[in-house]
N, C-alpha and C positions, 0 to 999 in steps of 0.2 A: 542416306540422309545424315547430315551432321547435327550435332547438338550445339546449342548456344549456351555459353556459360552465363549465368545470371549473377549480377553484381549486387550484393546486399546493400551497398551504400546507395545505389540508384533505386532500389526497390525494397525499402525497409520492411514493408508489410510481409515479405517472405520470411522474415525472421520469427521464430516461435514466440519470443517474448514481446514482440511489438504490440500486439493487441492488449497484453497485460499492462504494459506501460501506458497505453492510451486510457485505461480505466483507473490508473493510479491517481488519486486525488487526496493527498494527505491532509489538506485543509478541511475536508469534509469528514474526516475520521471522528466518530463520536467520542472516543477516549484518547485523543491526541494529547500529549503532555504539553501544556502551555503555562504551567504554574510559574509565577514570578516571586512568590514568597514561600516560606516553609509551611505556613498554614494552608495555602492553596495546594501545595504538593502533597501534604498529608491527606487533604480532602480528596484529591484526585486518586491517590493510592487506595483509599477506602472504597470509593465508588468503583474503581476499576476492578479491584479484587471481588467485590460483590457481583459485578456484572460477569466476570469470568466464572465465578462459582455457579451462578445461575446458568450460564451457557453450557457448562460441563455436567449438569445434573442429569 
């Protein structure tokens, strides 16, 4: 019996990272950096640091 070579371009679901990329939604990230001003950036940094500190307690 011979083996058939699978082409990852034709079957991307065979690639290990394919399912991870399917789940990747950066627009839904709760702490995505979207600041337009210095004040917004500083507020984002404060909130993100507090969330990380809580996460790693």
